[in-house]
RODO-2510 file (C-alpha; in nm, 4 decimals, decimal comma):
residues 488
     n   res          X          Y          Z
     1     m    -1,2650     0,4683     2,7360
     2     k    -1,0294     0,4298     2,4133
     3     r    -1,0506     0,0844     2,2229
     4     s    -0,7152    -0,0027     2,0437
     5     i    -0,7117    -0,1005     1,7044
     6     y    -0,6226    -0,4528     1,8451
     7     i    -0,9480    -0,4970     2,0167
     8     k    -1,1150    -0,3298     1,7130
     9     n    -0,9399    -0,5560     1,4898
    10     f    -1,0561    -0,8606     1,6434
    11     i    -1,4005    -0,7520     1,7308
    12     s    -1,4735    -0,6713     1,3469
    13     t    -1,2673    -1,0260     1,2665
    14     a    -1,5166    -1,2258     1,4730
    15     a    -1,8053    -1,0142     1,3965
    16     i    -1,7569    -1,1411     1,0446
    17     v    -1,6812    -1,4724     1,1123
    18     l    -1,9921    -1,5189     1,3461
    19     l    -2,2125    -1,3672     1,0633
    20     s    -2,0455    -1,5908     0,8230
    21     f    -2,1047    -1,8956     0,9825
    22     a    -2,4550    -1,7767     1,0826
    23     v    -2,5507    -1,7339     0,7232
    24     l    -2,3266    -2,0694     0,6238
    25     g    -2,5531    -2,2735     0,8891
    26     a    -2,8972    -2,1300     0,7987
    27     m    -2,7862    -2,2517     0,4482
    28     f    -2,6798    -2,6089     0,5669
    29     s    -2,9739    -2,6822     0,7216
    30     l    -3,1836    -2,5555     0,4786
    31     w    -2,9823    -2,7610     0,2276
    32     s    -2,9161    -3,0914     0,4756
    33     y    -3,3182    -3,1118     0,5198
    34     r    -3,4192    -3,0876     0,1792
    35     s    -3,1422    -3,3440     0,0699
    36     l    -3,2566    -3,5579     0,3517
    37     t    -3,6160    -3,5350     0,2545
    38     a    -3,5236    -3,6083    -0,1344
    39     a    -3,2697    -3,8939    -0,0079
    40     r    -3,5424    -4,0495     0,1878
    41     h    -3,8229    -4,0021    -0,0801
    42     d    -3,6449    -4,2049    -0,3216
    43     t    -3,5459    -4,4993    -0,0931
    44     m    -3,9262    -4,5071     0,0062
    45     a    -4,0567    -4,4933    -0,3727
    46     g    -3,8060    -4,7926    -0,4256
    47     a    -3,9814    -4,9667    -0,1633
    48     a    -4,2610    -4,9017    -0,2776
    49     r    -4,2124    -5,0370    -0,6494
    50     e    -4,0228    -5,3693    -0,5112
    51     a    -4,4402    -5,3632    -0,3041
    52     l    -4,6066    -5,3320    -0,6177
    53     r    -4,4193    -5,5432    -0,8251
    54     y    -4,4566    -5,8591    -0,5667
    55     i    -4,8430    -5,7563    -0,5474
    56     a    -4,8866    -5,7287    -0,9146
    57     a    -4,7081    -6,0794    -0,9495
    58     q    -4,9524    -6,2287    -0,6764
    59     s    -5,2358    -6,0774    -0,8301
    60     k    -5,1217    -6,2243    -1,2078
    61     y    -5,1224    -6,5706    -1,0856
    62     y    -5,3165    -6,6213    -0,7488
    63     g    -5,5711    -6,3119    -0,8140
    64     a    -5,6435    -5,9723    -0,6830
    65     d    -5,6620    -6,0520    -0,2940
    66     l    -5,4546    -5,7699    -0,1182
    67     s    -5,5750    -5,8925     0,2265
    68     g    -5,3725    -6,2419     0,2122
    69     f    -5,1221    -6,4152     0,3890
    70     e    -4,8646    -6,3875     0,1460
    71     v    -4,9075    -6,0070     0,0246
    72     r    -4,8568    -5,8890     0,4194
    73     t    -4,5503    -6,1169     0,4506
    74     a    -4,4093    -5,9358     0,1535
    75     l    -4,4546    -5,6175     0,3105
    76     s    -4,3232    -5,7182     0,6357
    77     m    -3,9931    -5,8245     0,5067
    78     i    -3,9930    -5,5119     0,2379
    79     s    -4,0449    -5,3315     0,5846
    80     r    -3,7839    -5,4663     0,7762
    81     a    -3,5014    -5,4208     0,4523
    82     s    -3,5703    -5,0608     0,4384
    83     g    -3,7298    -4,9289     0,8037
    84     f    -4,0447    -4,8245     0,6405
    85     d    -4,4030    -4,8955     0,7378
    86     i    -4,6207    -5,0038     0,4224
    87     i    -5,0374    -5,0089     0,4258
    88     v    -5,2581    -5,1315     0,1600
    89     a    -5,6086    -4,9901     0,1154
    90     d    -5,8916    -5,1206    -0,1358
    91     t    -6,0509    -4,8925    -0,3710
    92     g    -6,3008    -4,7755    -0,1230
    93     g    -5,9794    -4,6664     0,1311
    94     s    -6,0452    -4,9141     0,3767
    95     i    -5,6829    -5,0475     0,5135
    96     v    -5,6719    -5,4506     0,4378
    97     s    -5,2893    -5,5208     0,4458
    98     c    -5,0043    -5,3756     0,6674
    99     s    -4,6542    -5,4456     0,7245
   100     d    -4,6860    -5,4616     1,0994
   101     e    -4,6090    -5,8357     1,1841
   102     q    -4,8196    -5,8165     1,4930
   103     l    -5,1218    -6,0766     1,4073
   104     a    -5,3865    -5,8159     1,5375
   105     c    -5,2583    -5,5053     1,3439
   106     p    -5,4041    -5,1781     1,4726
   107     h    -5,4603    -5,0136     1,1632
   108     i    -5,6492    -5,2743     0,9832
   109     g    -6,0093    -5,1202     0,8946
   110     k    -5,8753    -4,7771     0,9047
   111     k    -5,9894    -4,5372     0,6073
   112     i    -5,7779    -4,3346     0,4535
   113     r    -5,8530    -3,9984     0,4113
   114     a    -6,0349    -3,8844     0,0554
   115     d    -5,7901    -3,5975    -0,0427
   116     a    -5,4888    -3,8371    -0,0512
   117     m    -5,6889    -4,1216    -0,2442
   118     q    -5,7785    -3,8534    -0,5115
   119     a    -5,4707    -3,6918    -0,5202
   120     l    -5,3069    -4,0211    -0,6231
   121     l    -5,5881    -4,0828    -0,8645
   122     a    -5,5214    -3,7182    -1,0440
   123     g    -5,1554    -3,8076    -1,0625
   124     r    -5,0639    -3,5349    -0,8088
   125     e    -4,7835    -3,5221    -0,5220
   126     f    -4,9235    -3,6993    -0,2077
   127     s    -4,8970    -3,5254     0,0941
   128     g    -4,8108    -3,7827     0,4251
   129     s    -5,0235    -3,5223     0,6445
   130     a    -5,2696    -3,7462     0,5337
   131     l    -5,1826    -4,0366     0,7188
   132     s    -5,1959    -3,8460     1,0709
   133     d    -5,5363    -4,0027     1,1347
   134     v    -5,4291    -4,3981     1,0393
   135     y    -5,0930    -4,3918     1,2806
   136     g    -5,1916    -4,0813     1,5263
   137     e    -4,8747    -3,9066     1,4426
   138     r    -4,7236    -3,6930     1,1871
   139     r    -4,5708    -3,8796     0,9172
   140     y    -4,4014    -3,8313     0,5954
   141     a    -4,5264    -4,0504     0,3048
   142     v    -4,5358    -4,1955    -0,0668
   143     g    -4,8269    -4,3098    -0,2074
   144     s    -4,9025    -4,5290    -0,5333
   145     l    -5,1982    -4,6645    -0,7251
   146     i    -5,2033    -5,0695    -0,7216
   147     l    -5,3483    -5,1492    -1,0757
   148     g    -5,5091    -5,4479    -1,1955
   149     e    -5,5529    -5,5757    -1,5755
   150     d    -5,7967    -5,7877    -1,7726
   151     f    -5,9378    -5,7818    -2,1194
   152     r    -6,0773    -5,4459    -2,0830
   153     g    -5,7399    -5,2904    -1,9961
   154     t    -5,5736    -5,1641    -1,6455
   155     y    -5,7864    -5,0229    -1,3318
   156     v    -5,7115    -4,9776    -0,9812
   157     i    -5,7722    -5,2352    -0,7521
   158     g    -5,6029    -5,0410    -0,4226
   159     y    -5,3600    -4,7968    -0,3056
   160     l    -5,0107    -4,8371    -0,1804
   161     f    -4,8473    -4,6119     0,1129
   162     v    -4,4960    -4,6399     0,2178
   163     s    -4,4674    -4,3988     0,5277
   164     i    -4,1705    -4,3057     0,8206
   165     d    -4,2255    -4,1095     1,1722
   166     l    -4,1137    -3,7134     1,0910
   167     a    -4,0054    -3,7517     1,4367
   168     e    -3,7200    -3,9875     1,3203
   169     m    -3,6149    -3,7771     1,0331
   170     s    -3,6001    -3,4838     1,2531
   171     y    -3,3720    -3,6864     1,4963
   172     m    -3,1693    -3,7889     1,1956
   173     w    -3,1429    -3,4060     1,0500
   174     r    -3,0909    -3,2267     1,4302
   175     r    -2,8200    -3,5441     1,4477
   176     l    -2,6715    -3,4080     1,1315
   177     s    -2,7429    -3,0526     1,1900
   178     s    -2,5254    -3,1300     1,5422
   179     n    -2,2274    -3,2248     1,3876
   180     f    -2,2222    -2,9297     1,1843
   181     t    -2,2720    -2,7407     1,4706
   182     l    -1,9867    -2,9109     1,6324
   183     l    -1,7496    -2,8759     1,3403
   184     a    -1,8338    -2,5188     1,2841
   185     g    -1,7860    -2,4435     1,6798
   186     v    -1,4224    -2,5995     1,6283
   187     v    -1,3913    -2,3995     1,3065
   188     m    -1,4740    -2,0879     1,4629
   189     c    -1,2609    -2,1107     1,7790
   190     a    -0,9676    -2,1917     1,5471
   191     a    -1,0472    -1,8688     1,3291
   192     f    -1,1049    -1,6640     1,6622
   193     i    -0,7303    -1,7575     1,8008
   194     i    -0,5705    -1,7315     1,4147
   195     s    -0,7614    -1,3797     1,4390
   196     l    -0,6447    -1,3379     1,7843
   197     l    -0,2838    -1,3872     1,7398
   198     t    -0,2248    -1,2275     1,3913
   199     t    -0,4407    -0,8693     1,4891
   200     k    -0,1969    -0,8962     1,8166
   201     k     0,0860    -0,9451     1,5829
   202     q     0,0012    -0,6398     1,3714
   203     a    -0,0866    -0,4102     1,6701
   204     s     0,2408    -0,5063     1,8173
   205     a     0,4414    -0,3807     1,4966
   206     i     0,1700    -0,0973     1,5283
   207     n     0,2650    -0,0201     1,8506
   208     e     0,6175    -0,0525     1,7859
   209     m     0,6094     0,2174     1,5621
   210     a     0,3906     0,4244     1,7213
   211     r     0,6531     0,3926     2,0304
   212     a     0,9588     0,5057     1,7923
   213     a     0,7116     0,8315     1,6611
   214     s     0,6586     0,9354     2,0244
   215     r     1,0622     0,9108     2,0708
   216     f     1,1028     1,0348     1,7584
   217     a     0,8780     1,3494     1,8816
   218     r     1,0319     1,4122     2,2337
   219     g     1,3983     1,4539     2,0001
   220     d     1,5131     1,1183     1,9923
   221     f     1,6573     1,1450     1,6231
   222     a     1,8148     0,7821     1,6480
   223     a     1,4699     0,6269     1,6824
   224     r     1,3683     0,3619     1,4610
   225     a     1,0534     0,1464     1,3810
   226     a     1,0850    -0,2427     1,3987
   227     g     0,9579    -0,4566     1,1209
   228     a     1,1076    -0,2702     0,8163
   229     e     1,2184    -0,6089     0,6967
   230     r     0,8630    -0,7710     0,6724
   231     e     0,7290    -0,7952     0,3127
   232     d     0,3979    -0,6570     0,3429
   233     e     0,2390    -0,2575     0,4040
   234     l     0,3387    -0,2626     0,7486
   235     g     0,6682    -0,3708     0,6698
   236     a     0,6912    -0,0354     0,3642
   237     l     0,5262     0,1543     0,6387
   238     a     0,8374     0,0906     0,8496
   239     l     1,0419     0,1669     0,5936
   240     s     0,8872     0,4751     0,5108
   241     f     0,8933     0,5890     0,8618
   242     n     1,3026     0,5189     0,9042
   243     a     1,3896     0,6852     0,5900
   244     m     1,2049     0,9666     0,7056
   245     a     1,3778     0,9258     1,0429
   246     d     1,6984     0,9297     0,8833
   247     a     1,6183     1,2451     0,6568
   248     m     1,5057     1,4280     0,9681
   249     e     1,8402     1,3053     1,1340
   250     h     2,0319     1,4246     0,8389
   251     s     1,8430     1,7528     0,8382
   252     e     1,8678     1,8081     1,2195
   253     t     2,2937     1,7543     1,1902
   254     r     2,2784     1,9744     0,8997
   255     r     2,1117     2,2836     1,0959
   256     r     2,3112     2,2120     1,4114
   257     e     2,6138     2,2494     1,1643
   258     l     2,4522     2,5474     0,9855
   259     i     2,3847     2,6963     1,3333
   260     a     2,7470     2,6227     1,4535
   261     n     2,9364     2,7532     1,1485
   262     v     2,7228     3,0596     1,1225
   263     s     2,7562     3,1275     1,4868
   264     h     3,1588     3,0718     1,4306
   265     e     3,1416     3,3000     1,1227
   266     l     2,9432     3,5651     1,2914
   267     k     3,1689     3,5145     1,6166
   268     t     3,5006     3,5868     1,4697
   269     p     3,4517     3,9040     1,3054
   270     m     3,2184     4,0587     1,6147
   271     t     3,4889     3,9651     1,8571
   272     v     3,7707     4,1436     1,6307
   273     i     3,5243     4,4426     1,6189
   274     a     3,4639     4,4900     1,9323
   275     g     3,7964     4,4275     2,0874
   276     f     3,9795     4,6777     1,8407
   277     a     3,6740     4,9356     1,8899
   278     d     3,7266     4,9095     2,2681
   279     g     4,0778     4,9481     2,2345
   280     i     3,9973     5,2709     2,0055
   281     l     3,7379     5,3928     2,2731
   282     d     3,9718     5,3102     2,5936
   283     g     4,3024     5,4556     2,4342
   284     t     4,4557     5,1040     2,4410
   285     i     4,5602     5,1708     2,0458
   286     p     4,7708     5,4910     1,9881
   287     r     4,5940     5,7321     1,7944
   288     e     4,8174     5,7302     1,5547
   289     n     4,7439     5,3378     1,4772
   290     e     4,3920     5,4252     1,4936
   291     a     4,3268     5,4427     1,1145
   292     k     4,5284     5,0787     1,0963
   293     y     4,2654     4,9358     1,3132
   294     l     3,9447     5,0871     1,1899
   295     q     4,0140     4,9557     0,8496
   296     v     4,0585     4,6103     0,9994
   297     i     3,7186     4,7010     1,1579
   298     s     3,5753     4,8018     0,8005
   299     s     3,7244     4,5080     0,6469
   300     e     3,5491     4,2914     0,9440
   301     t     3,2202     4,4740     0,8417
   302     r     3,2231     4,3847     0,5069
   303     r     3,3031     3,9840     0,5912
   304     l     2,9596     3,9846     0,8061
   305     s     2,7585     4,1944     0,5219
   306     r     2,8974     3,9267     0,2575
   307     l     2,7935     3,6260     0,5319
   308     v     2,4428     3,7922     0,5848
   309     r     2,4154     3,8263     0,1800
   310     s     2,4972     3,4728     0,1476
   311     l     2,2683     3,3482     0,4162
   312     l     2,0011     3,5474     0,2860
   313     d     2,0712     3,4000    -0,0965
   314     v     2,0507     3,0410     0,0435
   315     s     1,7414     3,1183     0,2490
   316     r     1,5933     3,2405    -0,0830
   317     l     1,7274     2,9281    -0,2490
   318     s     1,5729     2,6953    -0,0134
   319     a     1,2220     2,8941     0,0209
   320     a     1,2209     2,9272    -0,4099
   321     g     1,1436     2,5222    -0,3977
   322     g     1,2959     2,2950    -0,6637
   323     v     1,2242     2,5330    -1,0058
   324     p     1,3491     2,8337    -1,1314
   325     s     1,1484     3,1189    -1,0172
   326     k     1,1605     3,2678    -1,3818
   327     t     1,2702     3,0808    -1,7414
   328     e     1,4058     3,2924    -2,0140
   329     t     1,6575     3,2878    -2,3708
   330     f     1,9564     3,4857    -2,3309
   331     d     2,2704     3,4748    -2,4836
   332     a     2,5504     3,3233    -2,2699
   333     a     2,8368     3,4729    -2,4119
   334     e     2,7307     3,8092    -2,3844
   335     l     2,6232     3,7118    -1,9830
   336     i     2,9901     3,5859    -1,9613
   337     r     3,1355     3,9077    -2,0758
   338     v     2,8993     4,1228    -1,8762
   339     t     2,9773     3,9381    -1,5622
   340     l     3,3555     3,9472    -1,6416
   341     v     3,3915     4,2720    -1,6803
   342     g     3,2165     4,3066    -1,3553
   343     m     3,5174     4,1173    -1,1783
   344     l     3,8143     4,2791    -1,3727
   345     a     3,8893     4,4947    -1,0826
   346     k     3,9432     4,1989    -0,8243
   347     i     4,1519     4,0142    -1,1102
   348     e     4,3616     4,2664    -1,2067
   349     a     4,4191     4,3718    -0,7998
   350     k     4,5154     3,9648    -0,7535
   351     g     4,7608     4,0302    -1,0715
   352     l     4,5911     3,7867    -1,2859
   353     e     4,5282     3,7820    -1,6562
   354     a     4,1695     3,7162    -1,7696
   355     v     4,1644     3,4312    -2,0790
   356     p     3,8111     3,4398    -2,2072
   357     e     3,7440     3,1735    -2,4700
   358     l     3,4246     3,2757    -2,6110
   359     p     3,2652     3,2206    -2,9365
   360     e     3,2017     3,4850    -3,1595
   361     a     2,8134     3,3687    -3,2775
   362     p     2,5869     3,4249    -2,9615
   363     v     2,4802     3,0725    -2,7363
   364     p     2,1152     3,1137    -2,6891
   365     v     2,0465     2,9298    -2,3781
   366     v     1,7267     2,8628    -2,1291
   367     g     1,7225     2,9439    -1,7551
   368     d     1,6757     3,1893    -1,4847
   369     k     1,9209     3,4977    -1,6644
   370     d     2,0016     3,6620    -1,2359
   371     a     2,0644     3,3152    -1,0927
   372     i     2,3334     3,1975    -1,4125
   373     t     2,4903     3,5226    -1,3629
   374     q     2,5134     3,4395    -0,9765
   375     v     2,6650     3,1180    -1,0622
   376     i     2,9450     3,2439    -1,3148
   377     y     3,0321     3,5432    -1,0153
   378     n     3,0655     3,3047    -0,7780
   379     l     3,2614     3,0564    -1,0117
   380     l     3,4681     3,2933    -1,1080
   381     d     3,5350     3,4952    -0,7255
   382     n     3,6222     3,1392    -0,6143
   383     a     3,9225     3,1202    -0,9168
   384     v     4,0330     3,4742    -0,8241
   385     k     4,0734     3,3697    -0,4257
   386     f     4,2965     3,0391    -0,4959
   387     a     4,4560     3,1391    -0,8243
   388     r     4,8197     3,2101    -0,7447
   389     e     4,9034     3,5828    -0,8486
   390     g     5,0684     3,6014    -1,1861
   391     t     4,8545     3,3370    -1,3780
   392     k     4,5809     3,2908    -1,5815
   393     l     4,2310     3,2696    -1,4989
   394     r     4,0446     3,1352    -1,8112
   395     i     3,6609     3,0937    -1,8789
   396     m     3,5677     2,9007    -2,1544
   397     l     3,2056     2,8282    -2,3622
   398     w     3,1482     2,5888    -2,6247
   399     r     2,8205     2,4211    -2,7547
   400     q     2,7772     2,0236    -2,7870
   401     g     2,4348     1,8970    -2,8791
   402     e     2,1526     2,0157    -2,6764
   403     r     2,3936     2,1266    -2,4169
   404     a     2,6292     2,4811    -2,3752
   405     f     2,8964     2,4070    -2,1276
   406     v     3,0779     2,6954    -1,9554
   407     s     3,4469     2,6225    -1,8013
   408     v     3,6065     2,8553    -1,5529
   409     e     3,9773     2,7398    -1,4577
   410     d     4,2553     2,8911    -1,2463
   411     e     4,6001     2,7828    -1,1585
   412     g     4,7203     2,7432    -0,7898
   413     e     4,7267     2,4408    -0,5303
   414     p     4,4383     2,1863    -0,6472
   415     i     4,1656     2,0442    -0,4217
   416     p     4,2655     1,7638    -0,2136
   417     e     4,0896     1,4342    -0,3416
   418     s     3,9290     1,3538     0,0080
   419     e     3,7572     1,7110    -0,0423
   420     m     3,6276     1,6965    -0,3656
   421     p     3,2894     1,5360    -0,2724
   422     l     3,2670     1,8165     0,0266
   423     i     3,2984     2,1247    -0,2012
   424     f     2,9266     2,1748    -0,2525
   425     e     2,8400     2,1327     0,1354
   426     r     2,7565     2,4304     0,3281
   427     f     3,0262     2,6376     0,4994
   428     h     3,2987     2,3845     0,3735
   429     k     3,6000     2,5354     0,2933
   430     t     3,9566     2,4101     0,1356
   431     d     4,1241     2,6999     0,2625
   432     r     4,3374     2,4965     0,4639
   433     s     4,4565     2,2951     0,1890
   434     r     4,4650     2,5411    -0,1080
   435     g     4,6197     2,8521     0,1185
   436     g     4,5251     3,0300     0,3711
   437     g     4,3936     3,3824     0,4565
   438     r     4,1328     3,3653     0,2281
   439     e     3,7844     3,5340     0,2860
   440     g     3,4485     3,3589     0,2175
   441     v     3,2157     3,1849     0,4145
   442     g     3,2013     2,8759     0,2346
   443     l     2,8388     2,9242     0,0669
   444     g     2,9503     3,0415    -0,2445
   445     l     2,9675     2,6746    -0,4379
   446     y     2,6529     2,5653    -0,2337
   447     i     2,4748     2,8254    -0,3958
   448     v     2,6103     2,7382    -0,7378
   449     k     2,5473     2,3598    -0,7237
   450     t     2,1791     2,4798    -0,5834
   451     i     2,1316     2,6977    -0,8154
   452     l     2,1977     2,4547    -1,1391
   453     d     1,9800     2,1515    -0,9493
   454     r     1,7363     2,3711    -0,9497
   455     h     1,7696     2,4237    -1,3358
   456     n     1,8169     2,0539    -1,3466
   457     e     2,1662     2,1274    -1,4751
   458     d     2,5485     1,9696    -1,3885
   459     i     2,8659     2,0953    -1,2535
   460     f     3,1772     1,8949    -1,3044
   461     v     3,4946     1,9439    -1,1114
   462     a     3,8690     1,8631    -1,1863
   463     s     4,1927     1,9700    -1,0220
   464     k     4,4964     1,8067    -1,1132
   465     d     4,8918     1,9163    -1,1845
   466     g     4,7740     2,2970    -1,0451
   467     v     4,5075     2,3648    -1,2332
   468     t     4,1491     2,3832    -1,1211
   469     r     3,8488     2,3686    -1,3509
   470     f     3,4740     2,3842    -1,2805
   471     t     3,2261     2,3417    -1,6113
   472     f     2,8704     2,3128    -1,5842
   473     t     2,6127     2,2924    -1,8523
   474     l     2,3397     2,4545    -1,9917
   475     r     2,0344     2,3743    -2,2024
   476     v     2,0403     2,5749    -2,5265
   477     a     1,7096     2,7301    -2,6639
   478     s     1,5268     2,5438    -2,9361
   479     a     1,5425     2,7368    -3,2778
   480     p     1,1815     2,9188    -3,3523
   481     r     1,0106     2,7740    -3,6383
   482     t     1,0034     2,9934    -3,9475
   483     p     0,6193     3,0350    -4,0539
   484     p     0,5805     2,9172    -4,4283
   485     r     0,5700     3,1349    -4,6542
   486     k     0,1978     3,2091    -4,8682
   487     g     0,1634     3,0487    -5,1865
   488     a     0,4248     2,7986    -5,1049
***
């Protein structure tokens, strides 16, 4: 059974929260116990100091009677004020006074363990477990020496112990821990709820994108992911998905248009060829007219051949990627002359006058020579198709900075403004606006634009007052560096 990302994220978050609170709880328990013990120790040490001051005052004025009524009364008052039990032992370790208010105190006469007295005499920390025999329970205690003073100096006259039942301390610590546990439980519940809602919201956005992707995979190219307006990673993912969907939808539209256009371009000449061939075969077309219709069949066959060649060129350019297949340095002026010579038959057949305006000096440029030849040929062929008979066809070349400019100009019907953004699209023709009866499949300018885009070059179109001009750029080759002469 597959677990959704929603369940996985929630379990991960819950595990992290539980682990965090477990570690925090353990640290808090240790810290709180130590803090409570330290606070009790300080308070008990204060109570011991108060008792010692009173005993010292009594000893100074009335003698060192540690079992007297006054000492016991003072110990009872300090005990009531502090909440601790106080006992006083003589130098032998026998308890002689107690803060217990009962007249017959059960602790009087009991012995303090020797290790407790030795620890105090040695100035070491005192362990409260030594009073377990006195009280019959485990207690936490603070001990101090009771000192007397005479002409020989100070001396020990007894021991004072302030203690509290460990069960009472444990109860206070458990109450503090239980309050922390309650608060931690509330915080954890809030964290779980917030995590649940947040994870569910994130999973909802991802599920929405998954549904959109599923619809898109089934051919619904209008499917889009919601949440692109979010300013987070999911929003960026939705935005990228929608951009991909737009590109795919556009590509699919272009593919369908391409299929429709190719089908149309193939259908017309094939229908003509099949119709006239059948007419010749079945005798519908008179024998004396067969040569005329065979010429039409030959013309349509060449048209099909041009379409196939153009489609192969488009396929080759698409497969080549975004960079030229080869780069070399060549003379742009010489390339234009050679291409123009190859076009002279078409130019003269149309009654046009070719006017080349080329510099005498070479213009070295960098690019794919065969591809640039195709660009110049396609632009000249396009100009011949749309130029009026008896007009001039100009091709110009000049250099400006690091760029060379090639311009092909014809005189004829201008391109309408509405069609200017479309002239480089596949299968787009301006025949209807610039005159009918033109041959072509609408791929020539598309091939020109594709080749120049691969070269990172620009092409500009201007069509006004009966003159149409296509101008494109080429990168001028850098001049080779002259090596320094020897001895220079």
